[in-house]
Structures are given as C-alpha cells and as structure tokens.
N, C-alpha and C positions, 0 to 999 in steps of 0.2 A: 248196681254193678257199672262200673265204669268201663267206658267203649274206647279202643285202643285204637291207636294209630299213630305213623312214623312224627308227625310236627302237627301242634294243633297251633294255631293263630290265633291271637286273642283281638279281636278289632275288625270290623268289616268296612272300615273307610277307604280309600284309592290305595292306602299302603300296604296293609291287609289283605286286599283283596288282588294286589299287583304281587305279592311274597307267594301267597297260595297259590295263582295261575304258573307261576314260574317254579315253585317246587313240584307241583304235578307234571311240568313239562319235562323235571327233570326223572319221572318214575317214581315219584314218594306220594305215598297217602296223606293226607291232609284232613282236617279239621278246623273251619273257622266258626268262633265263639263271638256273636256278638250281644250287648248289652240291649240296644236300641233294637224297635222293632222294624226297623230298615236298615239298608246299606248305606253308605257314603260319606259318613263321618261329616266333615266341616263343608261337604257339598250338599245342597238340598235344592230339589226342583218342585215349584208353587205351580198346583195346576189352574190356568187361566179359563180351562174351558175349549171346545173345539179345538182340541188336539194341540193348542199352546200351551207353555211354560213362560216361566220365567225363572233365574236362578235367585235362593234367597241366602244362598254362600258363596264360597269361593267360585269363580267363575271363569276368570281371565287365564289367556295363553297368548305365548309372543316366541319371536326368532330367540334362536340359543336355547330353548327349552326342549331339545329335542327328544326326551324320554315317554313325556306324557304328550307328545305329540305322534310319535312313533307307537306307541301303545292305542290311541283312539285310530289312527289307519289300521290297524291291527283287529279291530274292535267292529271299523266300519261306521266309525263315530265323526263326522264332518265338522270343519268350523267355517265360520262366516267372520267378516271384519266388525270390530266395534265402529258404530256408527260417529265419524269424525269428521264429518264435512258441515261445511259452514262456520261460523263466529263462535266461538267460547266465551265465558263471561267470568270477570274478576271484580269479587264483591268484598269491597275495604269500607269497613263502617257503616254499612248500610248504601254505598253508592258503588252504583254499578258499571264497568266499561267493558266492553268487546276487545277480542281478542284474537289472533290468531297463533297455533305452535302450542307448545307444551307449559312455555314459561309465560308467567302473568305479566302484566305491563304496567308494573311497580317500578316506576325511574328510579325513586331512592333507592329499592332493594334490588334494583337488576344486577347492578354491577357484583353487589353482594353475594346474589346466589350463583352467578359465575363463577364466582371465586370458589365459593363451597365446593361448588361441583367439579372444577379443575383441581381443588386441593384436596377432594375426597377420593377421585380417581387415581391421582397419581399416588396416594397415601395407599388405598385398598391396593395397589400393582403389589406390594412389597408383602400381602398380607396371605402366607400360604391356605388356601380354604380348606385342607386337610387337617393341619394344626397349627392354627392361627397362634395359638399360646408361644410359640415358637418363632412368631415374628420380630425383626427386631426393634426394639422399645416397646415388647409388646407387654411389660408390668406398668410404665408409664402412661401408655393409653388405656390401660384397663382399670387404673387406678383413679381415675377421670369420667365424668358423665360425657356423652357427646354432646351436649350444649357447651362445657365449660371449654371442649376440644375446639367448637366450632368459632365461640366467643374470643379464643386466644389469636384466630387468624383476622382479628380487627374486624368481624362482621358484627354488623348492627341487628338492631332487633327486626327490621322488614327481612333481612334474610334468613334469621333463625325461624321467623315465623313461616315463612313461607316451606320449609323445610320441615318443618311440625304439619303443615297443613298435608304434604305428603306422608308422613309417619301416623297422623290418626287414622289413615285406613291401612297403611302395610305394617304396622304394629299394634294397632288399638292402644296407642299411647303417644309419647313425644320422647325429643331428643333427651330430656333428664332422665327417663326412664332405663336408656340405656347404658352401658358402657365406649367410650371411643372406640374400643377395640371391634366389641358386638358390633356396632353399626358400621365400621369401616371393613368389618369380616363381611358382614350382610352386603354390602355394596361389591366386594369382591367374587359374591358370588352368584352377582348377577347376571351371569357369562356360562360359558361352558368350558371342558377341557381345551378347548382351541381357541377361547374368543375371551378377553378380560371383561370382568364383571364390571360396568358404570353407574353412577347414580343417573346421567339421562336415561336409559334404559329402562331402570326401575320407574321411573316418571313417567314414560313415554307411552303414546298411546301408538301412534304408527308406527311400527318397527319396535316399539317397546313392550313393557311387560302385559301393558292393557289392548294389544294389538286388536286380539280375537276372541271370538267366543264359540262354545259347540252349541250344533244342532240338536234338538232337545234337551239342553242345559248339559252341566257338565259332571251330575249325579250320574247321566246318561254313562258314563265310564263305567262308574260301580254298577249300576244294575244291567249291562252288559258282563261284567266279570261274573257278578253272581252265578246270572240267569246258565254262565258257561259252566260255573262250579257247583251246581246244582243242589242235592242236597246235603255236600258237604258245607253248607251255610247253614247254623242255626242261630236265630235270630231270639230276642227277649232272654238273652241269660246272660246277666252281670258276671263277672266274675271276680269271686271273692276273697279265693286263697289260690296259692300256688307253691305247691311241694315239690323237690326235687331230691334226688341220692344218686349213688351211681348207676341205677340201673335205668331210672327214667324220670320223668315229670307227672304230677298228679296235679290237673286244672279243676278246680272245685267252683260251682255257681251255688245257685240257692236250691235247684231240684235236680240237677244233674252233676256228673263228674266225667271228666276223661282222660286218659293214659296216653302217654306219647313219649318217643324218644327225647324230641328238643319240643322246645316252643317259642313262639316270636308273638313278641308283645308288641302291637302296633295301636297302641293309643297314646293320647299326649302326657308327655312324662309327668306330669302333677298329676296326673291319674293314676299313672302306674304306680306310684310309690302311694297309695292310700290302697293297694291290695297287698292283704297279709301274706307276709313271705315266709317259708319255712327251708331251707336256713334266710336269717334276714338278707333284705339287701346290703352289700358294702357299704359302710357307714359315707364312702366317699361319693357313690351314685347317690345313695337316697339323699344327702345334702343337695347333692346337684339338681337330682329331679325336682326337689321341692321348692327350689329357687326357680324354676323354669315356667314362672308363671305366666299364663296365658294374658295378652293384652286384653281392653275392654272395646268391642265393638256390637254396634247394632246395625242392621241395613233395613234402610226404610223405602219401598216402593208406592208410588201414586201411578194408578191407571187411567188414562183417556183413552176417548172413544178413537183416538187417532194422535200420531205423533205432530202436534198443530204447529209445535216451534222450527219444523223442519221446513215449513212454505216460508217463513219469515226469516230463512238464512241462519238460522241457529243452529249447534251442534249437541244442544242439551248438556254440555257439559258446562260446571262451574267451580269455582275454590273458590274458597269464602276465608277472606282475614277480616273476621268480625266477630267479636266476642259473644255478641248477642244472636248468636246462629248456632244452631243447635246442629249445623252440618258444616262438616271440613271440606267434603268436595262431591261429584256428582255427576253422573253421566244418563249419558240417552240408553235407557235396556231395555228397549223393544225388541219383538221378535224379527225375527230377518226377513219377515215381509213387511216389515210397517206397521201390523196392525196386533193388536191395538198400540197404544203408545204408551211408553214406561219412561217413569222419569225416577232414578234412585240416587240415594245420600246415605253418604257414610255418616255415622254418627260413633266417635269414637275418641276413645282417653278423655281429655279434658271434656271432651264436650259430652261425652257419656254420662261423667261423673255428674256433670250438672243438670241436663236435663232426665234420667233415667228415671229420678225418684219423683218425679213432679206428675199430675194428671195425666191421662191419655190424652184427653182432648185439647190439654194446653200445648205438650207435646207436637201433636198433629199440626194444630195451626201454626206452631212456629215455624216445622220443616216446609207444609206450605206455603207459607209466608217468603221463607227464603229460595224456593223452586219461582215463586212467582217474579222474584228480583231477578232470575237468569231469566227468563222464556215467557213471563208477562202473567198476568190476573186470570186469564184462564186456567194456570197451575191451580190456582184455591179452589177449582171446583173437581175432583176427581172422581173416576165412578168405582174406584174400589180402592180398597189400601192393604199394604200388606208390610208388617212390623217383626222383621227376626230379630231378635236380642238375643247372641250366642252365650250371654254370660247367663242364661236360665236355661239352657242346654244342660240337664246333667250330666250325660256322657262328654261334655266338652268342656265349660266352666269357663268358656271366653273365646277370644278370637283377635286377631286369627292367626298367631303364633306367638312362642314365647320368646322373650326377651329378657336378655341378662343384662342385672344391673352391674356397677364396678365390682370389680376385685372377682367374679365367678368365674368369668371363663379362663384365666390365667390360674386358677387356684384349682378348679374344680372340673373345668372345659374337658380335660384328654379324658374323662370316665363318661364320657356321653354314650359312647356307640361299643364300649367295652361288653361281651358277653358275658353272662352272670353263670357261669359253668353251662347249664344246659339254656340257659335263658338267653335270646337273642332280641335286639331291639329295632323298630321301624317305625316309620311316620316321616311326614314334613319335617320336623325338626330334625331330624338324626339325616339329613344328606349336607354336603359341601356345598352342592349349587342349587339355586334356587330354594333356597331351604324357607319354609313355612307356606310356600306355594304348592300348585298343583305337581308341578315338575319336582320338585324337591319329594314329594308321596311316592311319586312313581318311581324313583331314582333309588329312593331308599328303599323300596318295596324288592327292586330287583337286587339291588346290593346286598341287601340282608338273606333273600335266598339263596344267591351264589354264596354267601360263608355258610349257610347250614349243608348246603350241599356238600362243600368241601369238607366238614366238619366232619360230616357222616360218613363220607369215603374215607378217614382217617380212621374210623373205631374199627 
C-alpha cells in the first residue's frame, strides 16, 4: 500500500534535499526518495582516515554563490580557502613554466585570451539569464558552436586551447560541444542578481569560482540536511514510474510506492526522461531533457604523506596545454591542516575519451607523470590513489553538468523549468545563476520549493 504525503522529492542530492527542507519549513509533509545508498548526488566525500576526507565530486565555492554559502552557514558547515600560495605551472608540450595569477604565461596566446575574456564578458552582459533565448541575436549565437564564435573574433589556436582547458573541468567537454549562446549564457550566470557574470570569475581561484572549499567536504551539506530530515529520506529506492491525475501523483519504485499531491524531480534531466511517465512528458520537454547530456569527467587524486610542493614555493596548481597529458588542470586538494598532501587532477572531455578505456595502470602512470611535471619527481610515488569516474555512476552518468549543443537552447530551452501538471523540476541544471555548480543546485531547490508552496496555496 502506498504511503501518502504532501510532496515527494525524487533525488537526495543538494537540490532535492534543499527543496525538501524549504517545503518542510513551509509546513508541508515531504518524502525524499533516492536511488543511491547515500545522499549527496554529485558531491562525494572520500574517507582518508583519522577524521580527514577529500572531495571526489563537486567541491568549490566562491563569491556571488550566495545561496550555497547561506545554507552552509545555516548548517554550520564552514569554508576554508583553496590553497593558492606560491607559483603555479603551465605545461605546454611537455615543457613547464612557472607563473602567478590565473592566466598562464603563453605570450603567443595571452593577447587572445584577453580578447576572448573581454568579448565574452561584454556579450554575456546582453543575455538575460532567465530567458537566454530572448537575447538579441540569440538565433545566430545558438546556430554556431562556441568554437566558431571564438574563431570569428580572430582568435588563434592558443587562445582557444586555453579556454578548452577551463571547459575540460567546467563542462567535461570543449567549446565545440556547446552552442555559443549556451556558453555565453553560462558566463552570464557566473554572478548573482546584483553582480554581472564574467569569465574571469569562472576561471579564478582567489575571488573566483574556485576560491574556497568546505570543512568536512561538500557532501557534508547533504549529510547535515538528511540528518535534519530524518526518516523523510528513503535510500536505495530507484524511481521507475511516475503517474499523475487530477487528484495527485503516484511514484513507483521497485519495492515501494508513494502518493502525494505533488512531486519534485531533482535528478539530472537526462535521467528524468528515462523514468516511465503516465501521462507522457510533453514531447518538447522530453526532447530537451534527452539532449541535456552530461559531460564526461573523471577526478583523480594522488595522496602523499605531506604537501611537499608547498615547501618548494609551489601552489600545486597546473594547467596543461599538452596533447599527451590526460590531465587538463590540477589543484592542491589537501585537507585544511595540510596533511596529508593531495594533488587532484581533472580528466575531462577529449582527455577522458582518450584515456578512459586504457588500462588503469597506464592511466595512473600518465597522470602521475603529469603531476611530476608540475611539482617534481616525488609526485611519482603516492601512498594512495583515488579515481572517481562520474560516467560510471549509474544515477549520474557523467559530469559535472549538462551542456547544450547548437540549436537546442532557442528551440527547446524554454521548456526546461515548466511544471508538468503536478510535477516540478529541480537540480543544478535548473538554475539561472551558477548553473551546474553547488550554488545552482541550492538556488534551484529553493526556487522550486517556493513554486510548489505557491501552487499548493492556489489549490
């Protein structure tokens, strides 16, 4: 027999749990249903022992990401700065150069990088974050890839390569995968209601999107939310079917079912359209969700007894413009007290496609050699190794976010957040600001909860 509640939330990631908390705050009864045996979605803590953890999923937070920072304060989860002291390293075709700041010292490409940032920031300011398909020239921007748009600015391969290094981790892809409108809208959303989004903020560490991390890991936010929600969170229940009529909804799992007045679906859109629906999703919404494929991203971390590179004046950060490297960028991902030392590398987009099918030992050796190019030969001998390929997570299927190809945003984008009768949508891909980031997930959960409360007030 199905249990009954006011609202069912499908998905116990940061968006779903935030929505559930706000719905309960409004006096509604809620049941959260999660396919995994854990909460947190695309955030995941890896236990290092002795009370220390490292993030294997989403982790960074920075200025203008107001909603996730406010939630962290509410949950008493503190932040600490990403290690950004000392020299970073730019690797081009196997040759390493030290630099300071966020932009690598490639003289041939530097002018192009500046031109791309200036042009992207200027154009992004003209794109309405809530309705990008209404931007002036939206059709023209959406009919071409971001690569084509960049090249029309007379940018050389150097400038494009450096942008693709960023997108390897931000999109799990490249500028060729995204429409120009989507890419520029993404830049427009790298801010808040009072601060214009900029490419600089997306790239940056100090004062940028990679400014800080969470004590206890980003998954701690979801763990605290789930603890507060208690028995309202049911794990290990994949949702297979959602039915609705004029009286309510029925959510069906393998061994359980639930009834409610409304449902919030807070899973990646590409997974939402794999649920069996009765009645069927609107054709336009199904078409959009099926085209919101997640990028391809693997996060690799090597653990050392100490962050030895710090004593040598190195930040542990590296940028790779090197076709032989599996890593596009890397960071010092050590715990806040500096022990043990951890180097983290992103393997995304083209690098992922090239390296994921190779033997694990070959991939490990290549990543460690890349790390050694940045911090020295001691990187070749870690005491532990952590590899998290998000494409192999059944209930995620990729990462870090969905990327829209040319033509999708102007033809179907307006269907992204439209409620389907009694069904509402939440998730990092459903936010106008910091879409695909932790902040976007929290914003979306809060916005959707408010939408449900308003709808219930009208019933």
